[in-house]
C-alpha positions, 0 to 999 in steps of 0.5 A: 500500500502506498504512503499516500493511500495509507495516509488518506485512510487513517483518521489521525488528526492533522497535528498527530500526523504532523508529529509522526511526519516530523519524527520521520525527518527531524534529523535532516533539519538545520536547527535543534530538535527541541527548537523545531518542536517549539517552533512547529508545535508550540510545545515544550520538549517534555510535553511533545514527548508525552504526546508522541509516546501516547500517539505511538500506542494508538492503532491509528498511528500504526496504520498511518506509518507502521515502520516509524511507529515500530521503530519508535516503540523499540527505541522507547522500550530500549530506553525503559530497559536501560533506565530500569537497569541503571536503577537496579545497578545491572549492566546490560549487554547488547 
């Protein structure tokens, strides 16, 4: 299924779609990620990440861009495991 067709069929709000699109390409922008978040979405970085984390758990986000959502979920799970290991004083080897 093409990106254009997938995006037309999903019921994401424009802001949610914009957040996912931003996550897909933020690294190619000239400014800092936090600066771009503030400028594009008028959000603080912590609030943006709260919204992003809730968004990637929705079936609508998965339908919109499954590869991106799966990658973001994996990254989140890795960070959570690393934080837990640090709290417990356990060394994680990858």
